[in-house]
C-alpha positions in Angstrom: 0.0 -0.2 0.0 1.4 3.5 -1.0 1.5 6.5 1.4 -1.2 8.3 -0.2 -3.4 5.2 0.0 -2.3 4.9 3.6 -3.8 8.3 4.3 -7.2 7.5 3.1 -10.3 5.4 3.5 -12.5 3.6 1.7 -14.5 6.1 -0.6 -11.5 8.1 -1.0 -11.9 10.5 2.2 -9.1 11.4 4.5 -8.0 9.1 7.2 -9.3 10.8 10.7 -7.2 10.3 13.8 -7.2 12.3 17.0 -3.9 12.7 19.2 -4.9 12.7 22.7 -5.0 14.0 25.6 -1.6 15.6 26.4 1.4 17.1 24.4 4.3 15.6 26.3 7.3 16.9 25.1 5.7 18.2 21.9 5.5 15.0 20.4 1.8 14.5 19.5 1.9 18.1 18.3 5.0 17.2 15.4 3.3 13.8 14.7 -0.2 15.4 13.8 1.4 18.2 12.1 3.1 15.5 10.1 0.4 13.2 9.3 -1.8 16.6 8.3 1.2 17.0 5.4 0.7 13.4 4.5 -3.4 14.2 3.5 -4.4 12.7 7.3 -7.1 14.6 8.9 -5.5 14.5 12.2 -6.1 16.9 15.3 -4.6 17.3 18.6 -6.9 17.4 21.7 -5.2 17.9 25.1 -6.7 18.4 28.6 -5.1 21.5 29.0 -2.3 23.1 27.5 1.6 22.6 28.7 3.3 26.0 29.6 6.5 24.9 27.9 4.2 22.9 24.8 1.2 24.7 24.6 0.7 23.7 20.9 -2.9 21.9 20.2 -6.2 21.9 18.3 -8.5 21.6 21.1 -7.8 22.1 24.7 -10.7 20.8 26.9 -9.4 23.2 29.8 -11.0 21.4 32.5 -11.9 23.0 35.4 -13.4 22.1 39.0 -14.1 18.9 40.7 -13.5 15.1 39.6 -17.2 15.1 38.5 -16.9 18.2 36.1 -13.7 17.6 34.8 -15.1 13.9 33.8 -18.2 15.8 32.3 -15.9 18.0 30.3 -13.8 14.7 28.9 -17.2 12.8 28.2 -18.6 15.6 26.1 -15.2 15.6 24.1 -15.5 11.8 23.5 -19.2 12.3 22.3 -18.3 14.8 20.0 -15.1 13.2 18.5 -16.3 9.7 18.5 -18.4 9.8 14.9 -15.7 11.9 13.2 -12.6 9.6 14.3 -11.2 6.7 12.6 -7.9 6.0 15.1 -7.6 7.2 18.5 -3.8 7.5 19.6 -3.3 7.8 23.1 -0.3 9.1 24.9 1.4 8.5 28.1 -1.1 5.7 29.3 -4.1 8.4 29.7 -7.4 8.4 27.6 -10.1 10.5 27.5 -12.4 9.1 29.8 -11.7 6.3 32.1 -10.0 3.0 30.2 -12.7 0.6 31.8 -15.7 2.4 29.7 -13.0 3.8 26.9 -12.2 0.7 25.2 -15.4 -1.1 25.1 -16.9 2.2 23.9 -14.3 2.0 21.0 -14.8 -1.9 20.4 -18.7 -1.2 20.1 -18.1 1.7 17.5 -15.4 -0.2 15.8 -12.9 2.7 16.3 -9.0 1.6 16.3 -6.6 2.8 19.1 -3.1 3.0 20.0 -0.7 3.6 23.4 1.9 5.6 22.3 4.5 5.6 25.3 7.0 8.4 25.6 9.6 7.1 28.3 8.8 8.1 32.4 5.4 6.6 31.7 6.5 2.9 31.6 10.2 3.0 32.8 10.5 0.6 35.9 7.2 -0.8 35.8 5.9 -4.0 36.0 4.2 -6.3 33.1 1.3 -6.1 35.5 1.0 -2.2 36.2 1.6 -1.7 32.2 -1.1 -4.6 31.4 -4.0 -2.1 30.6 -1.7 -1.4 27.6 -3.0 -4.8 25.8 -6.5 -2.9 25.6 -5.3 -0.8 22.8 -5.0 -2.4 19.2 -1.4 -1.6 19.1 1.3 0.3 21.5 4.3 2.2 20.7 7.6 2.9 22.1 10.2 5.4 21.3 13.4 3.5 21.2 14.5 -0.2 21.7 15.5 0.5 25.1 11.9 1.0 26.2 11.0 -2.2 24.5 12.6 -3.9 27.8 9.0 -2.8 29.5 6.8 -3.3 26.3 8.4 -6.0 24.0 5.3 -6.5 21.9 5.3 -2.3 21.0 6.1 -1.1 17.6 9.6 0.9 18.1 8.7 4.5 16.6 11.5 6.6 17.4 10.5 10.6 18.1 10.4 13.1 15.4 11.6 16.4 15.0 11.1 19.0 11.8 14.5 19.1 10.7 14.0 22.2 8.9 13.6 24.3 11.6 17.4 23.1 13.1 20.0 24.5 11.2 23.5 23.1 12.2 26.2 25.2 12.7 29.2 25.8 14.7 29.3 28.7 17.6 32.1 31.0 18.4 32.6 30.7 22.0 35.5 31.7 23.1 36.0 28.8 25.7 33.5 25.4 24.8 30.4 25.9 26.0 28.8 22.7 28.0 25.2 22.4 28.0 22.6 20.5 30.1 18.8 20.9 30.1 17.5 18.7 33.3 13.7 18.1 33.2 14.1 16.7 36.7 17.5 17.2 38.3 17.3 13.9 40.3 16.5 11.9 36.8 19.1 13.3 34.6 21.6 13.3 37.0 22.6 16.8 37.2 25.0 16.4 40.4 27.2 14.5 38.2 27.3 16.5 35.2 28.1 19.6 37.9 31.0 17.7 39.5 32.2 16.5 36.0 32.5 19.9 34.5 34.4 21.3 37.7 38.0 22.5 36.8 37.4 22.0 33.0 38.7 24.4 30.5 35.2 25.0 29.6 31.7 26.9 30.7 28.5 25.1 31.9 25.3 26.3 30.9 22.2 24.7 33.1 18.9 25.4 31.0 15.5 25.1 33.0 11.9 26.0 32.7 12.5 28.1 29.7 9.8 27.9 26.8 11.1 25.4 24.0 11.7 28.4 21.5 14.3 30.0 23.9 15.5 27.0 25.1 16.3 25.7 21.6 18.2 29.2 20.7 20.5 28.3 24.0 21.2 24.5 22.1 22.2 26.3 19.5 25.1 28.2 21.1 26.4 25.2 23.0 29.3 23.2 21.8 28.5 20.4 24.0 25.5 18.9 25.2 25.2 16.4 28.2 21.3 14.3 28.1 21.3 12.2 31.2 22.8 9.8 33.2 20.3 7.3 34.5 17.7 6.4 32.0 20.0 4.0 29.4 18.7 6.1 26.2 18.7 9.6 24.9 15.9 12.0 24.8 14.7 14.9 22.8 16.9 17.2 24.3 19.5 14.5 22.8 17.5 14.8 19.4 17.1 18.5 18.9 21.1 19.0 20.1 21.9 16.4 17.3 19.7 18.2 14.9 21.9 21.0 15.2 25.1 19.5 14.7 25.9 19.5 18.8 28.2 15.8 20.0 26.0 14.6 22.5 26.8 12.6 26.0 24.4 10.6 27.5 24.0 6.7 29.0 23.3 4.1 26.7 22.7 0.4 27.0 24.9 -1.6 25.0 22.0 -3.6 23.7 19.4 -0.9 22.9 22.5 0.5 20.6 23.0 -3.0 18.7 19.3 -3.1 17.7 18.9 0.5 17.1 22.0 0.3 14.5 20.4 -3.0 13.0 17.2 -1.8 12.6 18.1 1.6 10.8 21.3 0.7 9.3 23.3 3.5 10.9 25.8 3.9 13.7 24.5 5.7 17.0 26.9 8.8 17.3 26.2 9.7 21.1 29.4 9.5 23.1 28.4 6.8 25.6 29.2 7.9 28.9 28.3 6.9 32.7 28.6 9.2 35.8 31.8 7.1 36.3 33.5 8.2 32.8 31.4 11.8 32.2 34.4 13.7 33.0 36.6 12.0 30.8 34.7 11.7 27.7 33.8 15.5 28.4 38.0 16.4 28.7 38.4 14.8 25.2 35.7 17.0 23.7 36.5 20.2 25.3 40.1 19.5 24.3 39.6 18.9 20.7 37.3 20.9 18.6 37.8 18.6 15.6 36.1 15.8 17.1 33.7 17.9 18.0 32.8 19.0 14.7 33.4 15.4 13.3 30.6 13.8 16.0 28.4 17.1 15.5 28.3 16.0 11.7 27.7 12.6 12.0 24.9 13.5 14.7 22.8 15.6 12.3 23.0 12.8 9.6 21.8 10.4 12.1 18.7 12.3 13.3 18.2 12.8 9.2 18.0 9.2 8.7 16.3 8.1 12.3 14.5 11.1 14.0 12.9 13.2 10.6 9.3 13.4 11.5 8.3 12.7 8.1 9.7 9.6 8.0 7.7 9.2 11.5 4.9 10.1 10.0 5.4 7.2 7.1 6.0 4.9 10.3 2.7 5.6 11.8 0.9 5.4 8.7 2.3 1.8 8.1 1.2 1.0 11.7 -2.4 2.6 10.9 -2.7 0.7 7.8 -2.1 -2.7 9.9 -4.7 -1.8 12.0 
């Protein structure tokens, strides 16, 4: 089936997909925008707009207590149900309670996807994640995350590469950037310790709107993502798209499976809290190596994380449903 056929239903009308009910890290909005460019009738519906990623087609703006919020959510479902073919849920959340959400979708012959984004599944037991089997398909963003959901399709998060122009900064001293969404989860204390005494500047980016944060990433020479999780996140993807060398802690098996699946080498510099200082010192002292890894990183993102390719992977999944 061609990509064009994937985006249409019988009778020639566009496939209708609702992504909901959150815009975590901006991933759902990127997916919706790319699907629209493929001719899909896609929209993002959220409970509330996030401060750092407020993008959405419709925000329910729930108010009041539990009963009033539920009423708002039920009204939204009833409005969306007749005009939707696939409900694409994120972060283990549904529009209405799962005990009712999925019987309703089955009764109305609607398809559904659970799309996990990392912290919603990391460290949880199979019993805690059993709810995901209620959907017709499950999606994770990396071959590291399949540890928790082995049956899931792996579709890496995508970004709009046209908004990321790689370039070399002109800093008198190399700038090491770290942007923790959670200092504890990202291992920030070890990043601070590793940077002490290096001939470099350390910049911490926290609580900024995405557009402003991205400008900070652009001016950095080296980016440190995280030291605990075992894979890289959106910060690393954006930094690589800007041609920056990225350091993060990676599980070897996830690297191997990723390289096999996408036919390319993962250029991220693998570092633990014990080795981070040495890896940083090497990059700080070698601008040519920074440029080489940065170029490899941009090429890798073009192959693995281009949102246009992500849209194609989503369309293939929807067609299978």
